[in-house]
TIVO-653378 format. One record per residue: y, z, x of N, C-alpha, C in turn. Coordinates in steps of 0.2 Angstrom, whole numbers, plus 5000, padded with zeros to 4 digits. Each point is the difference from the previous one (the first is absolute). Layout:
<nodes>
YZXYZXYZX...
</nodes>
This chain:
<nodes>
512958395106499750054996500250004993499650004995500250004993500250074998500350004994500350064997499450054999499449974997499450044998499750035007500049965005499750025007500450065002500750005000500450055002499950074996499949994993499950054996499350045001499549955001499450035002500050045006500449985005500050045007500450064998500550004996500450064999499550054996499649984995499650044997499550035004499749965005499550035005500350055004500649995002500450055004500150074997500149994993500150064996499450044999499449964999499450034999499850035007500149975006499850035006500450075001500750004998500450065001499750054995499849984995499750054995499450045003499549965003499450025003500250055006500649995004500250045005500250074997500449994995500350064997499550054997499549974996499550034997499550045005499949975006499650035005500450055004500750004999500450055004500150064995500249994994500250064996499650014994499549964998499650014994500349974994499650004995500249964994500650034996500050074999500550034996500749995003500050005007500750005004500249935001499649954998500249935001500549984995500649975002500549984996500349935002500349974995500349935001500550015006500350055000500550015006499750005007499550045000499650005007499749935002499749974995499749935001500649955002500550004996500649965002500250015007500150075002500250015006499549985006499450014998499549975005500049935001500149964994500049935001500749975001500550045001500749985001500449974995499850024994500349974994500350054995500349984995500350054995499450024995500050064997499550014995500149954994500649984999500149954994499649945001500049975007499649945001499250024999499850065002499350014998499950004993500450034996499949994993500149934997500449965003500049934998499449965001499650025005499349975001499550034996500050064999499450044997500250044993500649994998500350044994500150075001499450045003500150075001499450025005500050075001499550025005499349994998499950014993499349994998499849925001500449964999499949935001499849985008500450035004499949995007499450035003499850064997499450045002499449964998500049974994499549964997499949945004500549975002500049945004499750015007500150065003499850025006499250025000499850034995499350014999499649944999500349954996499749944999499949965007500550005004500049975006499450035005500050065000499450045003499349984998500049994993499349994997499949925002500549964999499849935002499849995007500450035004499850005008499350025001499850054997499350035001499549954997500249974994499549954997499949945004500649975004499949955004499650015006500150065003499550025005499350004998499950034994499350004997499749935000500449954997499849934999499849975007500450025005499949975007499350035002499950064999499350035002499449974996500149994994499549984995499849925002500549965002499949935002499550005006500050055004499549995006499450034999499850034994499450044998499549954998499449995003499549954998499550034995499950075000499550034996500350054995499650034995500350054995500250065004499550025005500150065004500749995004500149955003500649985004500650014995499949974994500650014995500250074999499550044999500150074999500450035006499749985006500450025006500749985001500149944997500749975001500550044996499750034994500550044996500150075004499550035003500050065003500549995006499949945004500449995006500849994998500149964994500749994999500450064997499650044996500450064997500050065005499650005005500050055005500249975007500449955000500249975006500550045004500049995007500550055003500749994998500249954997500749994998500150054993499550014997500050044994500150085002499850015006500050075003500750015004500449955000500750015003500450054996500350055003500350054996500549984995500449955002500549984996499749974994499549965000499749974994499750054996499650045003499650054997500450054996500550025003500550054996500349974994500149935001500349974994499549994994499449985002499550004995499950074997500050055004499950074997500550014995500649995002500650014995499949974994499849935000499949974994499450024996499550025003499450034996500250064996500450045004500250064996500449994994500549955001500549994995499749954994499549975002499749954995499750044994499850065001499850044994500550014995500750005002500550014995500449944998499849945003500449944999499649944997500049984994499649954997500149935004500649995003500149945004499650005006500050065004499650005006499350014999499850034994499350014998499749934999500449954997499749934999499849975006500550015005499849965007499450045003500050065000499550045003499349984997500049994993499449984996499749935003500549965001499849935003499750015006500250045005499750025006499350024999499950054996499450034999499549954997500249964995499649954997499849945005500449985004499949955005499450035005500150065003499550035004499350004997500050034994499450004996499649944998500549954999499749934998499749975006500350005006499749985006499350035002500050074999499450035002499549994995500150004993499549984995499749935001500449965002499849935001499549995006500150045005499550005006499450044998500150064997499450044999499549974995500349954996499549974995499549965003500149985006499549965004499550045003500150075001499650045004499650064996500350024994499750054997499949984992499650044996499949984993500750014997500049974994500750004996500250074998499550054999500250064998500350055005499849975006500350045006500749985002500249944998500649975003500650044998500250024994500650044999500050065004499550045000500050065004500149995007499749965003500149995007500749975002500349964996500649975001500550065000500050044995500450064999499950055006499450015002499950055005500349975007499949945001500349975006500850005000500349984994500750014999500350075001499650054998500250075000500050025007499549985004499950025007500649965004500249944999500549975003500750034999500150024994500750034998500050075003499450044999500050075002500050005008499749965004500150015007500749985002500349954997500749985002500450064998499950034994500550064998499950055005499450025002499950065005500349985006499949945003500349985006500850015000500349974994500750014999500350075000499650044996500350075000499950045006499549985004499850035007500449975006500449954998500349965005499549975005499549984997499549965004499650055005500050064999499650055005499350004998499849994994499350004998499649935002500349954998499749935001500549955001499749955004500449945002499749954996500349945000499849944996499349985002499850005006499349985002499550054997500150075001499650054997499949994993500650004996500049994993499549944997500149955004499649944998499350015001499850035006499350015001499750054995500450054998499750054995499949964993500449964998499949964994499449955000500049975006499549955001499350035000499950065003499450035000499850024993500550024996499850024993499849944996500349955001499849944997499349985001499850005007499449985002499450054997500250065000499650054997499849994993500649994996499949994993499749934998500149955004499649944999499350015001499850035005499350025002499750044994500350054998499750044994499949964994500549954998500049964994499449955001499849985006499549955001499350044999500050065001499450044999499850014993500549994996499850014993499749944997499650004994499749944998500449944999499849945003500449945000499849964993500449954999499849964994499449965001499649984995499449975001500149935004500549974999500149935003500150025008500450055001500150025007499350025004499650044996499450025003499549945001500049954995499649945001500249965006500650005001500349955006500050045006499950075000500150045006500749995004500549994995500750005003500450064998500650005002500450064998500349984993500350054997500249994993500549954999499949964995500449954998500350014993500650004998500250014993499849954996499850014994499849954995500550004995500449945000500549994995499749984994500350034994499849984994500649974996499949974994500549984996500450064997500749984999500550064998500149984993499850054996500049994992500350064997500550004996500250054996500350065004500449985006500350055004499650035005499349985001499650035005499549955002499650025006499549955002499450014996499649954997499550014996499450025003499550034996499450035004499649945003499550025004499649955003499549964995499949945002499549964996499449985004499649964997499449985004500149935004500649974999500149945003499950005008499749955003500050005007500750005003500150045006500750005002500149945005500749985000500249955005500350045005500349965005500450045006500649975001500550045001500749975002500050015008500249945003500050005007500749985003500150035006500649995003499949935004500449954997499949935003500249995008500450055002500250005007499450035005499650044997499550045004499349994998499949984994499350004997499850074997500450055001499950074999499950014992499550034997500050014993500450064998500549994996500550044998499750054994499749974995499750044994499549964997499650034996499549974995500449994994499949954996500349984994499550004995500150034994499550004995500349954994499749944999500349964995499950034993500549984996500050024993499449964996499750044996499549974995500350004993499549984995500349994993500250074998499850065002500250064997500750015003500249995006500650015003500549954997499849944998500549954997500250024993499550034996500150024994500550065000499850055005500450065000500749985002500149955004500749985002500449974994499649964996500449974994500250064996499650054998500150054996500650045003500050025006500550045003500749965000499949945001500749965000500350004993499649994995500350004993500350074999499750055001500350074999500650015004499949985007500650015004500649964998499949944998500549954998500450034993499650034996500350034994500550055002499850055004500450055003500649975004499949965004500549975004500649964996499749964996500549964996500450044995499850064998500450054996500550045004500050005006500550035004500649965000500650035001500649975000500149965006500449955000500249965006500250045006500450054999500250055005499450035003499650034996499450035002499649965005499849944997499649955004500449985007500649995000500449995006499950055005500150074998499950055005499350005003499549984996499350005003500049945006500349944998500049955004500450015006500650035000500450025005499650055005499650044997499650055004499549975004499649954997499549965003500449975007500649974999500349975005500250055006500250064998500150055004499450025004499550014997499350025004499849955004500149944998499849945005500450015006500750015000500450005006499850075004499850054996499950065004499349995004499649974997499349995003499949935003500649975002499949935002499649995006500050045005499649995006499350014999499850054996499350014998499749944996500449984995499749954996500049935004500549995004500049945004499450005005499850065002499450005005499449984996499950034994499449984996500049924999500649974998500049934999499949965006500250035006499949965006499350005002499750064999499350005002499549974995500250004994499649964995500049935000500649975001500249934999500149965007500150045005500249975006500749985001500450024995500849985000500350055006500449965004500350045005500450064997500050065004500350064997500749994998500449975005500749994998500149964994499649954999500149974993499750044994499550045001499850044995500550054998500350035005500650054998500549964996500249945002500549974996499749984993499449995000499749994993500150064996499850065002500150064996500750014998500549985004500750014998500149954995499849945000500149954995499750024994499450035000499750034994500450054997500350055004500550054997500549964996500349955003500649964997499749974994499449984999499849974994500050054994499850065002500050054995500750034998500450005005500750014999500349954995499949945002500349944996499850014993499350004999499850004993500150064996500150065004500250064996500749994996500449955002500649994997500049944994499449984999499949944995499550024995500149964994499550014995499649944999499450015002499549944999499749994994499649964999499749984994499450054999499950034994499450044998499549964997499449995004499449964997499450044999500050065003499450054999499750015007499449975001499650025006500049935004500250005006500049955004499550005006499649945000499550005006500349965005499950025006500249965006499550015006500149955004499549995006500450005006499750035006500450005006499849955005500349995006499849965005499950035007499949975005499950035006500549985005500549964999500549995005500550055000500350034995500450055000499850054994499550035001499750044994500450054996500450045004500450054996500649974997500349955003500649974997499849964994499449965000499849974995499850054994499750055001499950054995500750034997500550015004500650034997500449954996500049945003500349944996499849994993499350024999499749994994500150064995499950065004500050064996500750024998500549995004500750034999500349974993500049935000500349974994499650024993499350005001499650024994500150074998500150055005500150074998500750014997500549965003500750004997500049984993499649964998500049984993499650044995499750065003499750054996499249984999499849965004499349985000499550045005499450004998499550035005499749945004499750025006499849955004499350015002499549955000499450015003500049955006499950035006500149965006499449995004499849945002499449995004500249975007500050045005500249985006499549955003500249975005499549955004499550055003499349985000499550055003500150005008500349965003500150005007500650055002500450014995500650055002500250044994499650054998500250034994500350075001500050035006500250075001500750014999500549965001500750014998500150014993499649964996500150004993499850074997499550035003499750064998500650065002500349995006500550045002500650004995500249944998500549994995499850034993499450004998499850044994500150075001499950035006500150075001500750025000500449965003500750015000500349994993499849964996500349994993499850064996499450035001499850064996500550065002500150015007500450055002500749994998500249944999500749994998500150024992499550014997500050024993499849944995499749955002499849944996499450034996500049994993499550034996499349985002499550044999499349985002499849944996499749955003499849944997500549955000500650015002500549945000499949965006499750025005499949955006499350025003499549954998499350015002499849955005499650025005499849955005499250005000499849944999499349984999499749975007499650035003499749965006499549954998500049955004499649944998499749975006499449974999499749965006500149924999500449984995500249934999500549985005499849955004500549985005500449944997500550014996500349954997500549975004500149935001500449975004500850024998500450025005500650014999500549944998500350004995500449954998500750015002500249985006500650025003500449945002500749994998500349945002500149995008499949945002500149985007500750005002500250035005500749995002500249935003500549974997500249945003500850015003500149985006500650015003500349935001500649984998500349945001500650005005500049975005500550005005500449935001500650004997500349935000500349995007500349945000500349995007500650045002500450034995500650045002499850074999499450025001499850084999500350035006500150075000500150045006499450025002499949995007499350005003499750074999500450055002499750075001499750024993500450004995499750024993499449964998500049935002499549964998499450025004500050025006499450025004499750064997500550054998499750064997499649994993500349954996499749984994499349975001500049965006499449965001499450055002500250055004499650065002499750034994500450014995499850044994499549964996499949945001499549954997499450005004499950035005499450005004499550044997499849984994499550034996499749954995499949945003499749954996500649954997500650015002500549974997500149935003500549964997500249935002500750005002500149975006500749995002500249925000500549994996500349935000500650005004500049965005500549995005500349934999500750005000500349935001499849975006499849935000499749975006500550005006500750004999500449995005500150075004499850054998500050075004499350025001499549964999499350035001499850025007500249965005499850015007500350075002500650005000500350075003499850064996500049994993499850064996499350025002499549965000499350015001500050035007500349985005500050035007500250075000500550024996500250075000499550044996499849974994499550044996499450025003499749955004499450015003500050055006500650005003500150055005500150074997500350014995500050064996499450034998499649954997499350024997499650025005500049975006499550015006500250075003500650034998500250065003499850064995499849984994499850054995499450045002500150074998499450055002499550004995499449985002499450014996499750065002499850054995499750065002499950054995499950065002499850064995500650014995499949994994500650004995500350075000499750055003500450075000500550005005500049965005500550005005500749974998500550035001500749974998500149935003499749995006500149935003499749954997499550014996499549954997500449964995500049935001500349954995499549974995499449995003499449964997499450055000499850024994499450045000499449964998499450034999499449974998500049964993499549964999499949974994499650064996500050004994499750054996499250015001499749945001499250015001499849945005499450015001499749955005499949934996499950014993499949944996500749965000500550045000500749965000500149975007499850045005500149975007499649935001499450004997499649945001500349954996500350014994500349954996500649975003500450055003500649975004499849965006499450025003499849965006499749934997499750004995499849944997500649954998500550034997500649974998500349965006500050045006500349975006499649945003499350015000499649955002500049944995500250014994500149944995500649975002500550035002500649975002499949965007499650025004499949965006499649944998499550004996499749944998500449954996500550034997500449954996500649975004500050025007500549975004500750045000500050064997500650045001500150025007500650015002500250025007500150075001499550035004500150085001500550015005500650034998500550025004499950065004499750054997499850075004499550044996499650045003499650054997499349964998499750034995499449974997499350035002500150055004499450045002500050074998499350034999500050074998500250045007500250064999500250055005499450055001499749995005499450055001500050045006500550015003500150035007500150084999499750045004500250075000499950044994500550044998499950044994500049964994500249945000500049964994499449964998499550015004499349965000499750024993500050064998499750024993500449984994500649975001500449994994500049924998500349994995500049934998500749965001500149995007500749985002500049935001500649974999500049925001500749995003500149965006500649985002500449974995500750015000500549974996499949925001500049964995499849935001500549964997500249945003500449954997499749945001500049964994499849935000500549964998500149945003500449944997499649954997500149994993499649964996500449934999499649955000500349935000499949974993499750044995500049984993499950064995500349994994500050064995499350004997499549955002499450004997499550045004500250035006499550045004499850064997499450035001499850064997500450065002500350005007500450055002500650014996500249944997500750004996499850024993499549984997499850014993499650074999499850035005499650064999500250065003500050064997500250065004499550015006500350035005499750015006499750075001500250054996499750075001500250035007500549985003500150035006500749985003500250035006500649985003500149935002500149964996500049935001500649964997500349965003500649964997499949935001500149964995499949935001500749964999500249965005500649975000500049934998500549984996500149934998500749985000500149945001500749975001500249964993500750004999500249964994500749975002500149954996500649955002500650024996499950014993500650024996499750054994500550034997499750054995499749964993500249944999499749974994499249995002499949975006499349995002499650075000500450055002499750075001499850034993500449994995499950034994499449974996499949935001499449974997499350035004500150015006499450025004499850074998500550054999499950064998499750014993500249964996499749994993499349985000499849965005499349985000499550055003500350055004499550055003499750044995499450025001499650044995500250075001499950044994500150085001500750024999500050075000500750035000500450005007500649994999500449995006500650055000500250035005500650045000500549975005500449964997500549965004500650035002500250015006500750035002500649964998500550034997500549964998500650005005500549964998500649995005500450075001500150015006500450065002500649985005500350055003500549985005499749965006499450015001499749975005499749934998500149984995499749934997499450024996499649954999499450024996499550035004499950065000499550045004499750054996
</nodes>
């Protein structure tokens, strides 16, 4: 066990002791001496890990909030509909373990003290924002926009109120099941009332439940409706319509240009320290709302939720990184997004541009625009001047110009890291294997790929999600058929997945081809799916010339401790 592992265990022991003492004697009577006695250590060691009592209490509240957030994510990943997602929030926050007297007394102690402690109040605010964000996201699919904030706040208030009454009455008034039933009945009643109010014209024409109509985000707010025919954003895993999209017209484009010029003048005149604070705040909000933002990304693009959460964290790191740099000021920057990693693509363009004092007009890919709109909301909340980051919705399906990953595995490579690198290129990439290790390496790689889980991207176990659209699935299947015609050897996969719950989505088995020539179409063209093409090489001189002859952008992995992987 490493030193960091031991220290983490000790910190967790001290936090557990803190929870015990808080539940026994309350907030004011809790001391480092009592905590140390409970944990069997000296008060000085407690101070060593957390500096002081306030630091330990903040760490304890954060752990409670993180634990609850993880429970909520677990419930959300099994929810298939917006109403089920609301129920997931209710069930996680009013779960029986939250009614445990030890846990509930500690939460109650923190709630009372948060009014007087800025450090605890910040953690409590994250807890509240996370709950409201999850509720708002689900309600937007069920009720008109103007109803969403009120209903989210009402449900959050009922959850907290019922929990508080149960805690103060020692559970005599309501138990967990009763509390959940009360809130669930209230939600159903409010949704029914909202649906009795006049629906949007589009919803009336279709005879469907209300769908949010997303519009371009210009000058710090969503722009008014225009007369353009709406598009739809669909969940590629289910075919479910997530929202109607209203593409920008000439008036919106002109408005965005004017807003960006005004916003850029204001933003560029701020000091570097002031701009850094805003960018750091964007990073903080992304981390606070990681689960909700990742769920939007997963449903809109089909990206597995675990990968989407990692993407949100990488986005936060982008803003943290560029908050410490001084980029070049050019004025107004225009950027376009892609469908493979929509949010990460947006942040990797926006963060450096904003760090340089520029304004951004960003056009997300029409197949996956929702996370870019959420990023614009977050930027405004973080204090970015209005007009500095604008999002224009477009119906233009521009081909994404993305480098193809190329993994090179030499004869002396360590196998396990090389296999992991090969799996990471299972997105239209190329794998160059030294011919002396080809057979044993491919045997292990195929075995691993055939065990990969294809499924609902919201489930933590999913490794391969759907393709972004039916058109992309058809193109991937045509690419595979072309490989067959050219004589490439299909090692595994190659078929769409149409069984059970996946039948309505755009799923494809992870596929590996072995190509006998660099001239084949599967080598020279992007596949738009979970496909890897394998080639062999003899030496690095030969390999270098072959790589140079391949068309398009390539992302080639360099030498590491495991060899060139």
